[in-house]
Structure formats: C-alpha cells, structure tokens
C-alpha positions as CSV (number, residue, x, y, z in Angstrom):
1,X,-239.4,-42.1,-5.7
2,X,-236.9,-40.0,-7.2
3,X,-235.8,-36.5,-5.5
4,X,-237.9,-33.6,-7.0
5,X,-236.2,-31.1,-9.0
6,X,-235.1,-28.1,-6.8
7,X,-236.4,-25.0,-8.6
8,X,-235.7,-21.4,-7.2
9,X,-239.1,-19.7,-6.3
10,X,-237.7,-16.7,-8.0
11,X,-235.1,-16.8,-10.7
12,X,-232.2,-14.7,-10.7
13,X,-231.9,-14.2,-7.0
14,X,-229.2,-16.5,-5.9
15,X,-226.6,-18.4,-8.2
16,X,-228.3,-22.3,-9.1
17,X,-227.7,-24.8,-9.2
18,X,-224.4,-24.4,-6.8
19,X,-222.8,-26.2,-4.0
20,X,-222.1,-22.8,-2.6
21,X,-224.8,-20.7,-4.0
22,X,-224.1,-17.0,-3.8
23,X,-226.7,-14.1,-3.7
24,X,-226.6,-12.0,-7.0
25,X,-226.5,-8.2,-6.9
26,X,-225.8,-5.3,-9.3
27,X,-223.3,-2.8,-9.1
28,X,-222.7,0.5,-10.4
29,X,-219.7,0.7,-12.5
30,X,-219.7,4.5,-12.3
31,X,-219.9,4.9,-8.6
32,X,-219.6,1.2,-6.9
33,X,-223.1,1.3,-4.9
34,X,-224.2,-2.1,-4.7
35,X,-228.2,-3.5,-4.9
36,X,-229.9,-6.5,-3.4
37,X,-231.9,-7.7,-5.2
38,X,-230.4,-6.5,-8.6
39,X,-231.6,-3.4,-10.0
40,X,-231.4,-2.2,-13.7
41,X,-230.3,1.2,-12.6
42,X,-228.2,2.8,-9.8
43,X,-230.3,4.3,-7.1
44,X,-227.6,7.1,-6.5
45,X,-229.0,10.4,-8.0
46,X,-225.7,11.7,-9.2
47,X,-225.5,8.7,-11.5
48,X,-227.0,8.5,-15.1
49,X,-230.3,5.9,-15.6
50,X,-228.0,3.8,-17.9
51,X,-228.2,-0.1,-17.8
52,X,-225.0,-0.1,-19.3
53,X,-223.3,1.3,-16.0
54,X,-224.9,-1.9,-13.9
55,X,-223.1,-5.1,-13.6
56,X,-224.0,-8.6,-12.1
57,X,-221.9,-9.5,-8.9
58,X,-222.2,-12.4,-6.2
59,X,-222.4,-11.3,-2.8
60,X,-220.4,-13.4,0.2
61,X,-222.3,-16.1,1.2
62,X,-221.5,-15.3,4.9
63,X,-222.2,-12.6,7.2
64,X,-223.3,-11.6,10.9
65,X,-226.4,-11.3,12.3
66,X,-227.4,-7.6,12.6
67,X,-231.0,-8.6,14.2
68,X,-233.6,-11.1,13.8
69,X,-237.3,-11.8,14.6
70,X,-239.3,-15.2,14.8
71,X,-242.5,-15.2,12.5
72,X,-245.7,-16.8,13.8
73,X,-247.7,-16.2,10.6
74,X,-247.7,-17.6,7.0
75,X,-245.0,-15.4,4.5
76,X,-246.3,-13.0,2.0
77,X,-246.9,-14.0,-1.7
78,X,-244.9,-15.5,-3.6
79,X,-243.2,-17.3,-0.5
80,X,-245.2,-19.9,1.0
81,X,-244.6,-23.0,3.3
82,X,-246.5,-26.2,3.4
83,X,-246.7,-27.5,6.0
84,X,-246.7,-23.8,7.8
85,X,-244.4,-23.7,10.8
86,X,-243.2,-20.5,12.7
87,X,-239.8,-19.4,10.8
88,X,-236.8,-16.6,11.6
89,X,-235.8,-13.7,9.6
90,X,-232.2,-12.4,9.9
91,X,-231.2,-9.0,8.5
92,X,-227.4,-10.0,7.9
93,X,-224.4,-7.8,7.5
94,X,-222.2,-9.2,4.3
95,X,-218.7,-8.3,4.0
96,X,-219.7,-6.0,1.0
97,X,-221.4,-3.6,3.4
98,X,-225.0,-4.3,2.6
99,X,-227.9,-5.9,4.8
100,X,-229.6,-8.4,3.2
101,X,-233.1,-9.5,4.8
102,X,-233.6,-13.6,4.5
103,X,-235.2,-16.5,6.1
104,X,-233.2,-18.5,8.7
105,X,-232.8,-22.2,8.5
106,X,-233.9,-22.6,12.3
107,X,-235.7,-20.4,15.1
108,X,-234.0,-22.0,17.9
109,X,-230.4,-20.2,19.3
110,X,-230.3,-17.2,17.2
111,X,-228.2,-14.2,18.2
112,X,-227.4,-10.7,17.4
113,X,-223.7,-10.9,16.1
114,X,-223.6,-14.6,15.3
115,X,-222.1,-15.7,12.1
116,X,-224.2,-17.2,9.3
117,X,-224.0,-18.8,6.0
118,X,-226.3,-18.7,2.8
119,X,-227.6,-21.8,1.8
120,X,-231.2,-22.8,0.3
121,X,-234.2,-24.2,1.8
122,X,-237.2,-25.8,0.7
123,X,-240.4,-23.9,0.9
124,X,-243.0,-26.2,-0.7
125,X,-243.4,-28.7,-3.3
126,X,-245.6,-30.0,-5.8
127,X,-246.0,-33.1,-7.9
128,X,-242.7,-32.6,-10.0
129,X,-240.8,-29.8,-7.9
130,X,-239.6,-28.9,-4.7
131,X,-239.1,-24.5,-4.6
132,X,-236.4,-23.1,-2.9
133,X,-235.3,-20.0,-1.6
134,X,-232.1,-18.6,0.1
135,X,-231.8,-18.7,3.9
136,X,-229.2,-18.0,6.3
137,X,-228.0,-20.7,8.5
138,X,-225.9,-20.4,11.8
139,X,-222.5,-21.4,11.5
140,X,-221.2,-23.6,14.3
141,X,-218.1,-22.2,16.4
C-alpha cells in the first residue's frame, strides 16, 4: 500500500512540504512586532490597522522549553488523535522572542530549559491522507 499524502491539518501555519519545516508568522513593517499564528493587522495600538504593514516571515525551527505539561484528555477541535493517547504540550521560547505553544513528539523526558526543534507529526489518517501538525521534538545532546 503506498504512503498516504501528508496534509497539514490547518493550511498556512508552517511551511509544507519541507525537509526543515518552519512556522509561518507575521511581522509588522512599522514596529517590528511578531505574531504567531499570523495575523492580518499589527496588534500594537500605535500602528495603523493596515494589511500592507504586515509581512510573512518564517520563525526559527529551534527553541527552548519554557514550560510543559502532559494532557490526559483528547485535544480540542480541529485537532484529534486516533487512536488517542496522552500527549505533551510545550511552551517554547524561539530566538525571535516569541513563546510558541505546540504538541511534543513524546511525553517522556521533557525538561524545562531543554532544547527542541520543530517537526511535523501525524494526528490521524483517513482513507487518503495523513493529517499533520507541527510538534516540538527534544534535541539529543
């Protein structure tokens, strides 16, 4: 049986297809504020609400765990896991100064201050596709 096509669960959150996927953010050209997920307007009250002021940028695909937890319940829509199993969620500091929340590839051995890299993982599959999202993977030292 051929491999199923990998499809982002939500389009436009990360570069795909890619050997080194990166999260896609938006940056204000006037004040430099960075937002993930991307937004149409700058959240800075001093900036005009003009879509022309925003540009898309890729965020570094590495970071450091600020905090984490292991969830024992099924994730909220549109995320779903089949079959369900407990999953990790980490708030990760990326070099650009953002904290990005995402699932982890494991629930074992997570530590505050641990280096991670962004990857993609399968949440569930149907007859044709494997639905993927971004995940934080611990970096071996």
